Steps between C-alpha positions, in 0.01 A plus 500: 500500500711527815326813633144351494634186666668705774181700559296180523743354753487819709120490502500133601747572781281789618193276508683221683674730750323837532779638718775418250665789320668463162854632498667627185877499484668732250865427419730797438662315209180492295303802626584867452338804658238687296376775734422580862189642667500744787337403826127557519298520824766342717588216261867445427658602172500229235705414193378306198739254338458306176664217310336610174202266541364563848511771763556474877448777752749508789541723803790745498683295764465173304616671179810641671593179682429286193774667297280596205627729225491802453547651846175600671588872495527504118160340429237735353239590762126475442306752709126449534296787640130472550302822515206531741159477339307825499123503491352749261242742634180523303432814292195583716702495821632843609 
């Protein structure tokens, strides 16, 4: 019930003030680190934290300064590699 209400309020705020940005605050007391993702294409590394019901993605700096547990270095790392797409040559092409 609370989540749909929060989403509705965020949408209303976005319609009323298009430049407004919703800010999510995760408290170290209730959230614990789940995993981290390596940087991709110049983006900073991120860590995902959860309170058991919802997930929040934070930058490495915010995770470290926020005092979340466990330490950033001990979080499992998710590595995403995308392979380039190869076009297949037709059988008739030599």
